SERO-4910 file (N, C-alpha, C, O; in steps of 0.05 Angstrom, whole numbers):
BEGIN
 pado doro    nc1    nc2    nc3   cac1   cac2   cac3    cc1    cc2    cc3    oc1    oc2    oc3
  Met    A    809    167  -1300    783    174  -1289    767    148  -1282    755    146  -1260
  Met    A    768    129  -1301    754    104  -1297    765     89  -1273    751     76  -1258
  Lys    A    792     90  -1270    805     76  -1248    796     88  -1221    792     73  -1202
  Lys    A    793    115  -1220    783    128  -1196    755    119  -1189    749    114  -1165
  Ile    A    738    117  -1209    711    109  -1204    710     80  -1194    695     74  -1175
  Val    A    726     63  -1206    727     36  -1197    737     34  -1168    727     19  -1152
  Leu    A    758     50  -1162    769     50  -1135    749     60  -1115    746     48  -1093
  Leu    A    735     81  -1121    714     92  -1103    692     71  -1099    682     68  -1077
  Ser    A    684     58  -1121    663     38  -1119    672     15  -1101    656      4  -1085
  Thr    A    697      8  -1103    708    -14  -1087    708     -6  -1057    701    -22  -1040
  Ile    A    717     18  -1052    718     28  -1024    690     29  -1012    686     21   -989
  Leu    A    671     39  -1029    643     41  -1019    632     13  -1013    619      9   -993
  Ala    A    638     -6  -1030    629    -33  -1026    640    -45  -1000    627    -59   -985
  Leu    A    666    -39   -995    679    -48   -971    666    -36   -946    662    -50   -926
  Val    A    661    -10   -948    648      4   -925    621     -8   -919    614    -13   -896
  Ile    A    605    -11   -940    578    -23   -937    580    -51   -925    565    -59   -908
  Gly    A    600    -66   -936    604    -94   -926    611    -95   -897    601   -111   -882
  Leu    A    629    -77   -889    638    -75   -861    614    -67   -843    611    -78   -821
  Ala    A    599    -48   -853    575    -39   -837    556    -62   -833    545    -66   -812
  Gly    A    551    -76   -855    533    -99   -853    544   -120   -834    528   -133   -819
  Cys    A    570   -124   -834    582   -144   -817    579   -136   -787    574   -152   -770
  Glu    A    582   -110   -782    579   -100   -755    551   -103   -745    546   -110   -722
  Lys    A    532    -99   -763    504   -103   -755    497   -132   -749    482   -138   -731
  Leu    A    509   -150   -765    505   -178   -759    517   -186   -732    505   -201   -717
  Lys    A    541   -175   -727    553   -180   -700    536   -169   -678    534   -181   -657
  Ala    A    524   -145   -683    508   -132   -663    483   -150   -656    476   -153   -633
  Arg    A    472   -161   -677    448   -178   -672    456   -205   -660    440   -216   -644
  Asp    A    479   -215   -666    489   -239   -653    493   -235   -623    486   -252   -607
  Ser    A    505   -212   -617    509   -205   -589    482   -201   -574    479   -209   -551
  Leu    A    463   -189   -589    436   -186   -577    424   -213   -570    413   -216   -549
  Asn    A    425   -231   -589    413   -258   -585    426   -272   -561    412   -285   -545
  Lys    A    452   -269   -558    466   -281   -535    457   -267   -509    454   -280   -488
  Gly    A    454   -241   -511    445   -226   -488    417   -233   -479    411   -234   -455
  Val    A    399   -238   -499    372   -246   -493    371   -272   -478    356   -276   -459
  Gln    A    388   -291   -486    389   -316   -472    399   -313   -443    388   -325   -425
  Ala    A    419   -296   -439    429   -290   -412    407   -277   -396    403   -283   -372
  Phe    A    392   -258   -409    371   -244   -395    349   -263   -386    339   -261   -364
  Lys    A    341   -281   -404    321   -301   -397    329   -319   -374    312   -329   -359
  Asn    A    355   -323   -372    365   -340   -350    372   -323   -325    385   -333   -306
  Ala    A    363   -298   -325    367   -280   -302    396   -274   -297    404   -267   -274
  Lys    A    413   -277   -317    442   -270   -315    445   -241   -324    456   -236   -345
  Tyr    A    435   -222   -308    432   -194   -317    459   -180   -322    461   -166   -342
  Pro    A    479   -183   -304    505   -170   -310    517   -180   -336    529   -164   -352
  Glu    A    515   -206   -342    525   -217   -367    509   -206   -390    520   -199   -411
  Ala    A    483   -204   -387    466   -193   -408    473   -164   -414    474   -156   -437
  Val    A    478   -149   -393    486   -120   -396    510   -118   -414    510   -102   -433
  Glu    A    530   -134   -409    555   -132   -425    550   -140   -454    561   -127   -472
  Leu    A    533   -160   -459    527   -168   -486    511   -147   -501    515   -142   -524
  Phe    A    492   -135   -486    476   -114   -499    493    -88   -504    488    -74   -524
  Lys    A    511    -83   -486    530    -61   -491    545    -65   -516    549    -47   -533
  Thr    A    555    -89   -520    570    -96   -544    552    -92   -569    561    -81   -589
  Ser    A    527   -100   -566    509    -98   -588    505    -68   -597    506    -62   -621
  Val    A    501    -50   -578    496    -22   -585    522     -8   -592    522     12   -607
  Asp    A    545    -18   -582    571     -7   -591    576    -13   -620    586      3   -635
  Leu    A    568    -37   -628    572    -45   -656    552    -31   -675    558    -25   -698
  Asp    A    528    -26   -664    508    -12   -680    493      8   -662    472      1   -651
  Pro    A    502     32   -660    491     52   -642    461     59   -648    447     69   -631
  Asn    A    453     53   -672    425     59   -680    407     35   -677    383     36   -685
  Phe    A    417     14   -664    401    -10   -660    383     -6   -635    391    -12   -613
  Thr    A    359      4   -640    341     10   -619    334    -14   -601    332    -11   -577
  Thr    A    329    -37   -614    322    -61   -598    344    -68   -579    339    -75   -556
  Gly    A    369    -67   -588    392    -73   -570    393    -54   -546    398    -62   -524
  Arg    A    388    -28   -552    389     -8   -530    366    -12   -511    369     -8   -487
  Leu    A    343    -20   -521    320    -24   -504    325    -48   -486    318    -47   -462
  Tyr    A    337    -69   -496    344    -92   -479    365    -84   -459    364    -94   -436
  Leu    A    383    -67   -466    404    -58   -447    390    -44   -424    397    -48   -400
  Ala    A    372    -26   -430    357    -11   -410    341    -30   -391    341    -27   -367
  Met    A    328    -50   -404    313    -70   -388    331    -86   -370    323    -94   -348
  Ala    A    355    -93   -379    374   -108   -363    382    -93   -338    385   -104   -317
  Tyr    A    387    -67   -342    393    -50   -319    369    -48   -300    372    -51   -276
  Met    A    345    -44   -311    321    -41   -295    315    -67   -279    305    -65   -257
  Ser    A    321    -90   -291    316   -115   -277    333   -118   -252    327   -134   -235
  Gln    A    355   -104   -251    373   -105   -228    366    -84   -206    378    -84   -185
  Tyr    A    348    -66   -213    339    -46   -194    319    -57   -175    300    -70   -183
  Ile    A    323    -53   -149    305    -63   -128    290    -39   -117    301    -22   -103
  Pro    A    264    -38   -122    248    -15   -111    249    -13    -81    246    -33    -67
  Gly    A    254     11    -71    255     15    -42    282     12    -29    286     19     -6
  Ala    A    301      0    -43    327     -4    -32    345     20    -39    353     24    -62
  Asp    A    351     36    -19    366     61    -24    396     56    -19    405     57      4
  Ser    A    410     50    -41    439     45    -39    452     57    -64    438     58    -85
  Pro    A    477     64    -63    490     75    -86    489     56   -110    484     65   -133
  Glu    A    493     30   -105    493     11   -127    465      9   -140    462      7   -164
  Asn    A    445      8   -123    417      6   -133    409     31   -148    397     29   -169
  Asn    A    416     54   -138    410     79   -151    425     81   -178    415     93   -197
  Lys    A    449     69   -179    464     69   -204    450     53   -225    450     61   -249
  Met    A    437     31   -217    422     15   -236    398     30   -247    392     30   -271
  Ser    A    385     44   -229    361     60   -237    369     82   -256    356     87   -277
  Asp    A    391     96   -250    401    118   -267    409    108   -294    404    120   -315
  Ala    A    422     84   -295    432     73   -320    408     65   -337    407     70   -362
  Ala    A    387     53   -325    363     46   -339    350     70   -351    342     70   -374
  Phe    A    347     91   -335    334    116   -344    349    128   -368    337    136   -387
  Ser    A    376    128   -366    392    139   -387    389    125   -413    386    137   -434
  Glu    A    388     98   -412    386     82   -436    357     84   -448    354     85   -472
  Phe    A    337     85   -430    310     89   -440    307    116   -454    293    118   -475
  Lys    A    320    136   -444    319    162   -456    332    162   -484    322    174   -502
  Lys    A    354    147   -486    367    144   -512    349    129   -532    349    136   -556
  Val    A    334    110   -522    314     96   -539    294    116   -550    287    116   -574
  Leu    A    284    134   -532    264    153   -540    275    174   -559    261    186   -575
  Glu    A    301    179   -558    314    197   -577    312    185   -606    310    200   -625
  Gln    A    314    159   -607    313    145   -633    284    139   -641    277    139   -664
  Asp    A    268    134   -620    240    126   -625    222    140   -604    216    127   -584
  Pro    A    214    165   -609    199    180   -588    172    168   -580    162    175   -558
  Lys    A    161    150   -596    136    137   -589    139    109   -579    120     93   -579
  Asn    A    162    102   -569    167     75   -559    153     71   -532    162     82   -512
  Thr    A    131     57   -533    114     55   -509    128     39   -486    123     44   -463
  Thr    A    145     20   -494    159      5   -473    178     23   -457    179     21   -433
  Ala    A    192     41   -471    210     60   -457    194     79   -440    202     85   -418
  Leu    A    172     90   -451    156    109   -436    144     96   -411    145    108   -389
  Ala    A    133     72   -414    121     58   -391    142     51   -370    137     53   -346
  Ser    A    166     44   -380    187     36   -361    198     59   -345    203     57   -321
  Ile    A    201     82   -358    210    106   -343    189    114   -323    195    121   -300
  Ala    A    163    113   -331    142    120   -312    142    101   -288    139    109   -265
  Ser    A    146     75   -294    148     55   -272    171     60   -254    169     56   -229
  Leu    A    194     67   -265    218     73   -249    212     95   -228    218     92   -205
  Phe    A    200    117   -238    193    139   -220    172    131   -199    174    139   -176
  Phe    A    153    115   -208    132    106   -189    145     89   -167    138     93   -144
  Asn    A    162     71   -174    175     54   -154    194     69   -136    199     60   -113
  Gln    A    203     92   -145    220    110   -128    203    129   -112    213    146    -97
  Lys    A    176    126   -115    157    144   -101    160    173   -109    154    191    -94
  Lys    A    170    177   -133    171    204   -145    146    208   -162    146    206   -186
  Phe    A    124    213   -148     98    211   -160     92    232   -181     78    227   -201
  Glu    A    102    256   -177     98    277   -197    112    270   -223    100    274   -245
  Glu    A    136    261   -221    151    252   -245    137    229   -259    135    227   -283
  Ala    A    127    210   -242    113    187   -253     88    196   -268     82    186   -289
  Lys    A     73    214   -256     49    225   -269     55    237   -296     41    232   -315
  Asp    A     77    252   -297     85    265   -322     91    244   -343     82    247   -366
  Trp    A    105    223   -336    112    203   -356     88    185   -364     86    177   -387
  Tyr    A     71    180   -345     46    165   -352     29    182   -371     16    171   -389
  Gly    A     29    208   -367     15    226   -385     27    224   -413     12    224   -433
  Lys    A     54    223   -415     67    221   -441     60    194   -454     57    192   -479
  Leu    A     58    173   -438     51    147   -448     23    147   -460     18    137   -481
  Ile    A      4    159   -445    -24    161   -454    -26    177   -479    -43    171   -497
  Ala    A    -10    198   -482    -10    214   -506     -3    198   -531    -13    204   -553
  Val    A     13    177   -527     21    160   -549      2    136   -552     -4    127   -574
  Asp    A     -7    126   -529    -24    102   -528    -47    107   -510    -47    101   -486
  Glu    A    -68    119   -521    -91    127   -505   -108    104   -494   -126    108   -478
  Lys    A   -102     80   -503   -117     56   -493   -100     40   -473   -106     17   -468
  Asn    A    -80     53   -462    -63     39   -442    -76     39   -415    -74     58   -400
  Lys    A    -90     17   -409   -105     16   -384    -88     17   -359    -95     29   -339
  Glu    A    -63      6   -361    -45      6   -338    -37     34   -330    -33     40   -307
  Ala    A    -34     51   -350    -26     79   -345    -48     93   -329    -42    106   -309
  Tyr    A    -73     90   -338    -95    103   -324    -98     92   -296   -103    106   -277
  Tyr    A    -95     65   -294    -97     52   -268    -76     62   -248    -82     68   -225
  Thr    A    -51     64   -258    -30     73   -240    -33    102   -232    -26    109   -209
  Leu    A    -44    119   -249    -51    146   -241    -71    146   -219    -70    163   -201
  Gly    A    -90    127   -220   -109    125   -198    -96    116   -172   -103    126   -150
  Val    A    -77     98   -174    -62     88   -150    -46    111   -138    -46    115   -114
  Ile    A    -33    127   -155    -18    150   -146    -36    170   -131    -29    180   -110
  Ala    A    -60    174   -142    -79    193   -129    -86    183   -101    -85    199    -82
  Trp    A    -92    158    -98    -99    147    -72    -75    149    -53    -78    156    -29
  Thr    A    -52    142    -62    -28    142    -46    -22    170    -35    -14    173    -12
  Lys    A    -28    191    -51    -22    218    -43    -42    229    -22    -35    246     -5
  Val    A    -67    219    -23    -88    230     -5    -92    214     20   -101    226     40
  Phe    A    -87    189     20    -94    172     42    -83    181     69    -97    184     88
  Gln    A    -56    185     70    -44    192     95    -52    219    105    -54    223    130
  Val    A    -58    237     87    -67    264     95    -94    261    110    -97    274    131
  Arg    A   -111    245    100   -138    241    113   -135    226    139   -148    232    159
  Met    A   -117    206    140   -113    191    164   -102    208    187   -109    206    210
  Asp    A    -83    226    179    -72    245    199    -94    263    210    -94    270    234
  Ala    A   -112    272    192   -134    290    201   -152    275    220   -161    286    240
  Arg    A   -158    250    214   -175    233    231   -162    230    259   -176    232    279
  Ala    A   -136    225    259   -122    221    284   -123    246    301   -127    244    326
  Lys    A   -120    269    289   -121    294    304   -149    300    316   -152    313    336
  Leu    A   -169    289    302   -197    293    311   -205    271    330   -228    270    339
  Gly    A   -187    252    336   -194    230    354   -212    209    341   -226    194    355
  Met    A   -212    208    314   -228    189    300   -211    164    292   -190    167    281
  Lys    A   -221    141    298   -208    116    290   -213    111    260   -232    121    249
  Pro    A   -196     95    247   -200     90    219   -227     78    212   -239     83    191
  Glu    A   -238     62    231   -264     48    227   -288     65    234   -310     58    228
  Asp    A   -283     88    247   -306    106    255   -319    117    230   -306    125    211
  Pro    A   -346    119    231   -360    131    208   -353    160    204   -348    174    224
  Gly    A   -354    170    180   -348    198    174   -373    213    169   -395    204    176
  Pro    A   -371    237    157   -346    249    148   -329    260    170   -336    257    194
  Leu    A   -307    274    163   -290    286    183   -307    305    200   -323    321    190
  Lys    A   -303    303    227   -322    317    245   -322    347    244   -343    359    241
  Lys    A   -298    359    245   -297    389    246   -297    401    218   -281    393    201
  Lys    A   -314    421    214   -317    433    188   -291    446    178   -284    442    155
  Asp    A   -276    460    195   -252    473    186   -230    453    178   -216    457    158
  Val    A   -228    431    193   -209    410    185   -218    397    159   -201    392    142
  Arg    A   -244    390    157   -254    377    133   -249    395    108   -241    384     87
  Glu    A   -254    420    111   -251    438     88   -222    441     80   -215    443     56
  Ala    A   -204    441    100   -176    443     94   -166    419     80   -150    421     60
  Val    A   -174    395     89   -166    370     76   -179    368     48   -166    359     29
  Ser    A   -204    377     46   -218    375     21   -204    393      0   -202    385    -23
  Glu    A   -196    416      8   -182    434    -11   -157    421    -23   -151    425    -46
  Lys    A   -143    406     -6   -119    393    -15   -124    367    -30   -112    362    -50
  Asn    A   -143    351    -19   -146    324    -29   -167    321    -51   -163    304    -69
  Leu    A   -189    336    -50   -211    330    -68   -204    331    -97   -212    314   -112
  Pro    A   -189    351   -107   -182    351   -135   -166    326   -144   -169    316   -166
  Ile    A   -149    317   -125   -133    293   -131   -151    268   -132   -148    251   -149
  Val    A   -170    267   -113   -189    244   -112   -206    243   -138   -209    222   -150
  Glu    A   -216    266   -146   -233    267   -170   -217    259   -195   -227    245   -212
  Asp    A   -192    268   -196   -175    261   -219   -170    230   -219   -169    218   -240
  Gly    A   -165    219   -195   -161    191   -193   -185    174   -201   -182    155   -215
  Ile    A   -208    183   -193   -233    169   -201   -237    170   -231   -245    151   -243
  Lys    A   -231    193   -242   -233    196   -272   -214    177   -286   -223    165   -306
  Asn    A   -190    175   -277   -170    157   -290   -178    127   -287   -174    112   -306
  Leu    A   -187    120   -263   -195     92   -259   -219     85   -275   -222     63   -285
  Thr    A   -238    104   -278   -261    100   -294   -253     95   -323   -265     79   -337
  Lys    A   -234    111   -332   -223    107   -360   -211     80   -363   -215     67   -384
  Ala    A   -196     71   -343   -184     44   -345   -206     22   -348   -202      3   -362
  Leu    A   -228     26   -334   -250      7   -335   -266      9   -361   -277    -11   -370
  Glu    A   -265     32   -374   -278     35   -400   -262     18   -421   -273      7   -439
  Ile    A   -236     17   -417   -218      2   -435   -221    -28   -429   -222    -44   -447
  Asp    A   -222    -35   -403   -224    -63   -395   -245    -65   -372   -238    -61   -349
  Pro    A   -270    -71   -379   -291    -73   -359   -287    -94   -337   -300    -94   -317
  Lys    A   -268   -112   -342   -262   -133   -322   -236   -127   -306   -224   -145   -294
  Tyr    A   -228   -102   -306   -203    -94   -292   -209    -92   -262   -215    -70   -252
  Asp    A   -207   -114   -248   -215   -115   -220   -196    -98   -202   -206    -88   -182
  Asp    A   -171    -95   -209   -153    -78   -193   -163    -49   -194   -161    -35   -174
  Ala    A   -172    -40   -217   -183    -13   -219   -208    -10   -202   -212     11   -190
  Met    A   -224    -30   -202   -249    -30   -185   -241    -27   -156   -254    -12   -141
  Ala    A   -221    -42   -147   -212    -41   -119   -204    -13   -111   -210     -4    -89
  Tyr    A   -190      1   -129   -181     28   -122   -203     49   -125   -202     70   -111
  Leu    A   -223     43   -141   -246     61   -142   -261     60   -115   -271     80   -105
  Asn    A   -262     36   -103   -273     33    -76   -258     51    -57   -270     65    -41
  Leu    A   -232     50    -58   -215     65    -39   -219     95    -43   -221    110    -23
  Leu    A   -220    104    -68   -222    133    -73   -250    144    -66   -253    167    -57
  His    A   -270    127    -69   -297    136    -60   -298    139    -30   -312    156    -20
  Arg    A   -283    123    -16   -282    125     14   -267    151     21   -274    164     41
  Glu    A   -247    157      5   -233    182     10   -251    206      6   -252    225     23
  Arg    A   -267    205    -15   -285    227    -21   -308    229      0   -317    250      6
  Ala    A   -316    206      9   -338    205     29   -330    221     54   -347    236     65
  Asp    A   -306    218     63   -297    231     88   -296    262     85   -294    276    105
  Leu    A   -296    271     60   -295    300     55   -322    312     50   -325    336     44
  Ala    A   -343    295     52   -370    304     46   -379    326     66   -373    325     90
  Ala    A   -395    345     56   -405    367     73   -430    358     88   -438    372    107
  Asp    A   -442    336     80   -467    327     94   -467    297     95   -453    283     80
  Thr    A   -484    286    112   -486    257    116   -496    243     92   -487    221     86
  Glu    A   -515    255     77   -526    243     53   -505    238     32   -504    216     20
  Ser    A   -488    258     27   -466    254      8   -446    233     17   -436    218      1
  Tyr    A   -441    233     43   -423    213     55   -434    185     49   -419    167     40
  Lys    A   -460    181     55   -472    154     51   -471    146     22   -468    122     15
  Lys    A   -475    165      4   -475    159    -25   -448    148    -34   -447    129    -49
  Asp    A   -427    161    -25   -400    152    -32   -393    125    -19   -380    108    -32
  Ile    A   -402    121      5   -397     96     19   -411     73      5   -401     51      2
  Glu    A   -436     79     -4   -451     59    -19   -437     52    -45   -436     29    -53
  Ala    A   -427     73    -59   -412     68    -84   -387     51    -79   -381     33    -94
  Ala    A   -374     57    -57   -349     42    -49   -356     13    -44   -342     -5    -54
  Asp    A   -378      8    -29   -386    -19    -23   -394    -34    -49   -388    -58    -51
  Asn    A   -407    -20    -67   -414    -33    -93   -389    -41   -109   -388    -62   -122
  Trp    A   -368    -24   -107   -343    -30   -121   -329    -54   -108   -317    -70   -122
  Val    A   -332    -57    -82   -321    -80    -68   -334   -105    -79   -321   -125    -85
  Gln    A   -361   -104    -80   -376   -127    -90   -369   -134   -119   -366   -157   -126
  Lys    A   -367   -113   -136   -360   -118   -164   -332   -130   -167   -327   -147   -184
  Thr    A   -314   -121   -149   -287   -131   -150   -287   -161   -144   -274   -177   -158
  Leu    A   -301   -169   -123   -302   -197   -115   -316   -214   -136   -306   -236   -143
  Glu    A   -338   -204   -148   -352   -219   -169   -334   -222   -193   -334   -244   -205
  Thr    A   -320   -201   -201   -303   -203   -225   -280   -222   -220   -273   -237   -238
  Lys    A   -268   -221   -197   -247   -240   -190   -256   -269   -192   -242   -286   -202
  Lys    A   -281   -274   -183   -292   -301   -184   -296   -310   -213   -290   -333   -220
  Ile    A   -307   -292   -229   -311   -298   -257   -285   -304   -272   -283   -323   -287
  Lys    A   -265   -287   -267   -239   -291   -280   -226   -317   -270   -213   -330   -286
  Gln    A   -229   -323   -245   -218   -348   -234   -231   -372   -247   -218   -392   -255
  Ala    A   -258   -371   -250   -273   -393   -262   -264   -396   -292   -261   -418   -302
  Glu    A   -261   -373   -306   -252   -374   -334   -224   -386   -336   -219   -402   -354
  Ala    A   -206   -379   -317   -179   -390   -318   -179   -420   -313   -164   -434   -326
  Glu    A   -195   -429   -294   -197   -457   -288   -209   -473   -311   -200   -495   -317
  Lys    A   -229   -461   -324   -241   -474   -347   -221   -477   -370   -220   -497   -384
  Lys    A   -205   -455   -374   -185   -455   -395   -164   -476   -390   -154   -490   -408
  Ala    A   -155   -477   -364   -134   -496   -356   -144   -525   -360   -129   -542   -369
  Ala    A   -170   -530   -353   -181   -556   -356   -183   -564   -385   -177   -587   -392
  Ala    A   -191   -545   -402   -193   -551   -430   -166   -556   -442   -163   -573   -460
  Gly    A   -146   -542   -432   -118   -546   -442   -107   -573   -434    -88   -583   -447
  Gly    A   -117   -584   -413   -107   -609   -403   -118   -634   -417   -108   -656   -413
  Ile    A   -139   -630   -433   -152   -652   -446   -138   -658   -473   -133   -640   -489
  Thr    A   -131   -682   -476   -118   -690   -502   -134   -712   -515   -147   -728   -502
  Thr    A   -134   -711   -541   -149   -732   -556   -129   -746   -574   -110   -734   -584
  Glu    A   -135   -772   -579   -117   -787   -597   -122   -779   -626   -145   -773   -634
  Ala    A   -101   -778   -641   -104   -771   -669   -118   -794   -683   -113   -817   -676
  Pro    A   -135   -788   -702   -150   -810   -716   -131   -828   -730   -111   -820   -743
  Lys    A   -137   -854   -729   -119   -874   -742   -128   -878   -770   -116   -894   -785
***
């Protein structure tokens, strides 16, 4: 009986030792992959990260790097079998990361970004919503939802203006009531949602000048849907104010960056 216990203990120790050895090899492969990744050797990095997760399938960090290596090879807007293959591989690996860690914000944000870059805006909205559910202070998620809103409504309004013989620079709102109401029914809820999300982004970061720039654009979208001239002027004024705030904020941030760079460039001799 004692011999069996000793034998089982020995086998268990060997199994644990082998498992530990595999994990060490997985991390060594990861480190080599990270170096290849930093040097933009993405195919090489992919193979090293694959080895890492093969050695330790539960190694979330290795799988996350593998997904990122695939994503780094994806070129937004390039529709080719090879490019789509990279996108699909990245998505698959990010999903596996989420199976192990459902609240992994890097995986959630990356999947949302993949769909956004593919112009699959409804899917992107869904994933940015999942990201916000986990990280309610993620300003980039709210900002991108605002960008999606503007992207969806802009061309619809431009097409309506063209049909009415209105140039982009002509003052609004849209001339014909029936056309305006039809566009408003489609666009206004999207515009309002976009303004809400961009406002949230600015609550998180009051110096978020990119969010200010898109608030300007969405107020112009809403202005063209106004039922009266007074409402139109109110939104145009708001849009102009956001333009001014964007410029002022960019100047402040530029001055801060220059001041920081100048301070970083000053060196003093160590006391003797």
